[in-house]
C-alpha positions as a printed Julia matrix, in Angstrom:
199×3 Matrix{Float64}:
  0.0    0.0    0.0
  1.43   3.42  -0.9
  2.36   5.49   2.14
  0.05   8.37   1.21
 -2.99   6.08   1.29
 -2.03   4.7    4.69
 -1.49   8.24   6.02
 -4.91   9.34   4.76
 -6.7    6.36   6.28
 -5.12   6.36   9.76
 -4.51   9.14  12.27
 -1.49   7.25  13.57
  1.0    4.83  12.01
  3.72   2.53  13.3
  6.32   1.85  10.59
  8.54  -1.19  11.01
 11.49  -1.96   8.78
 15.0   -3.29   8.45
 18.04  -1.01   8.74
 18.28   1.18   5.65
 14.63   0.73   4.69
 14.02   4.48   4.81
 12.28   4.93   8.17
 14.28   7.96   9.31
 14.3    9.51   5.83
 10.52   9.18   5.65
 10.05  10.95   9.0
 12.32  13.8    7.93
 10.37  14.07   4.69
  7.09  14.22   6.63
  8.49  16.99   8.84
  9.51  19.04   5.79
  6.15  18.48   4.06
  4.14  19.41   7.17
  6.28  22.52   7.68
  5.33  23.6    4.16
  1.74  24.24   5.22
 -1.72  22.96   4.39
 -1.4   23.16   0.59
  1.92  21.29   0.48
  0.52  18.66   2.82
 -2.49  18.28   0.53
 -0.31  17.95  -2.58
  2.21  15.5   -1.09
  0.11  13.46   1.34
 -3.46  13.98   0.19
 -4.65  15.54   3.46
 -5.47  19.24   3.52
 -4.42  19.68   7.14
 -2.32  22.27   8.9
  0.17  20.21  10.9
  2.93  21.34  13.24
  5.71  18.73  12.86
  7.31  17.65  16.15
 10.25  15.41  15.27
 12.42  13.51  17.75
 14.28  10.27  18.17
 13.08   7.9   20.87
 16.53   8.04  22.48
 16.47  11.86  22.65
 12.96  11.79  24.11
 14.06   9.34  26.8
 17.18  11.37  27.63
 15.19  14.61  28.04
 12.57  12.8   30.1
 15.25  11.45  32.45
 16.55  15.0   32.95
 13.05  16.46  33.48
 10.9   13.58  34.77
  7.98  15.58  36.14
  7.2   17.98  33.31
  4.58  17.68  30.6
  5.81  15.65  27.61
  4.99  18.48  25.2
  7.52  20.66  27.01
 10.02  17.79  27.05
  9.67  17.52  23.28
 10.09  21.27  22.94
 13.4   21.46  24.85
 15.91  20.54  22.07
 14.28  22.84  19.52
 13.87  25.64  22.07
 17.57  25.43  22.9
 18.49  25.5   19.2
 16.48  28.66  18.49
 17.13  30.36  21.83
 13.54  30.33  23.07
 12.16  29.21  26.45
 10.83  25.62  26.34
  7.68  26.72  28.19
  6.59  28.91  25.27
  7.3   26.31  22.59
  5.83  23.53  24.76
  2.62  25.54  25.06
  2.48  25.98  21.27
  2.94  22.22  20.77
  0.24  21.44  23.35
 -2.21  23.87  21.71
 -1.57  22.47  18.24
 -1.9   18.9   19.51
 -5.14  19.66  21.33
 -6.58  21.14  18.13
 -5.53  18.1   16.08
 -2.9   20.16  14.27
  0.28  18.42  15.44
  2.21  15.62  13.76
  4.4   13.78  16.26
  7.25  11.93  14.55
  9.14   9.54  16.86
 12.03   7.7   15.24
 13.86   4.55  16.32
 12.03   2.97  19.24
 14.34  -0.01  18.86
 17.52   2.06  19.18
 17.32   2.4   22.96
 19.68  -0.28  24.35
 17.74  -1.42  27.43
 14.44  -3.25  26.89
 12.9   -1.62  29.97
 13.8    1.84  28.63
 12.33   1.0   25.21
  9.09  -0.06  26.88
  9.03   3.07  29.07
  9.52   5.29  26.01
  6.76   3.46  24.12
  4.46   4.02  27.09
  5.4    7.71  27.12
  4.35   7.99  23.47
  1.12   6.1   24.24
  0.35   8.49  27.1
  0.97  11.46  24.79
 -1.4    9.98  22.22
 -4.07   9.47  24.88
 -3.59  13.05  26.06
 -3.94  14.36  22.49
 -6.23  11.9   20.65
 -6.81  14.3   17.74
 -3.1   14.64  16.93
 -1.31  12.54  14.34
  1.56  10.18  15.21
  4.09   8.31  13.09
  6.46   6.06  15.06
  9.27   3.95  13.59
 11.22   0.93  14.76
 13.15  -2.0   13.44
 11.22  -5.25  13.8
 13.93  -6.61  16.1
 13.77  -4.68  19.36
 10.29  -3.27  18.75
  8.63  -2.99  22.18
  5.12  -2.53  20.81
  3.15   0.71  20.98
 -0.63   1.15  20.98
 -1.91   4.44  19.58
 -5.55   5.46  19.02
 -6.62   4.8   15.44
 -3.23   3.39  14.51
 -2.08   0.69  12.15
  1.26  -1.12  11.91
  3.0   -1.36   8.55
  6.22  -3.02   7.45
  8.2   -0.99   4.91
  9.12  -2.86   1.76
 12.67  -2.51   0.41
 12.96   0.05  -2.36
 13.06  -1.26  -5.91
 16.09  -0.26  -8.0
 14.24   2.5   -9.86
 12.85   3.84  -6.57
 16.4    3.99  -5.19
 17.51   5.96  -8.26
 14.57   8.35  -7.92
 15.34   8.9   -4.24
 19.0    9.58  -5.01
 18.01  12.1   -7.69
 15.5   13.84  -5.43
 17.68  14.03  -2.34
 21.12  14.58  -3.83
 21.07  15.76  -7.43
 18.16  18.19  -6.98
 19.45  19.31  -3.59
 22.86  20.15  -4.96
 21.28  21.99  -7.9
 19.16  24.02  -5.52
 22.29  24.94  -3.55
 24.13  25.93  -6.76
 26.57  23.14  -6.05
 29.75  23.49  -8.12
 31.54  20.1   -8.36
 34.73  21.65  -9.8
 34.98  24.19  -6.99
 34.21  21.45  -4.5
 37.07  19.32  -5.83
 39.42  22.31  -5.68
 38.46  22.93  -2.05
 38.92  19.25  -1.24
 42.42  19.08  -2.7
 43.43  22.36  -1.06
 42.85  20.98   2.45
């Protein structure tokens, strides 16, 4: 089933896949699409929704939670971004909570399997479940390898296993992410080689 169809049919998704199957790349893509606004989200995903993307890895979420165990998870999620842009986490956490309450947040949690301890993986999965129960109108996409997946139950969710990319899909991805990116950055391969040999 194409991803866009799955995204349209379910408020929440759990994506399982082998290493290199594109789980992290897909979440980054979703964050960029959602950040583009309602029209871009409609064009790329088929849902005309305004969505605030909230992207994190499971390991980063756990680490922040260990440092701030008693605060609201929306503020915990806000802390890394708030630090990066020099804003107080309270303000950004409030914005995330408001968007989530209105059904206008897209929580993207990558790599549930990448937390070494099984108990910590389970605790992080439960944290995501609690967040989904707190904000049932929000959207969630959670990824994990099949091995090490602790299981996560989200309202209105479905589990999918990502298929490996076919050869032509791999080429198309390489063109989109590298060739077009470098063109957009006015990448000059000759100048780049000169810089590389000068070092």
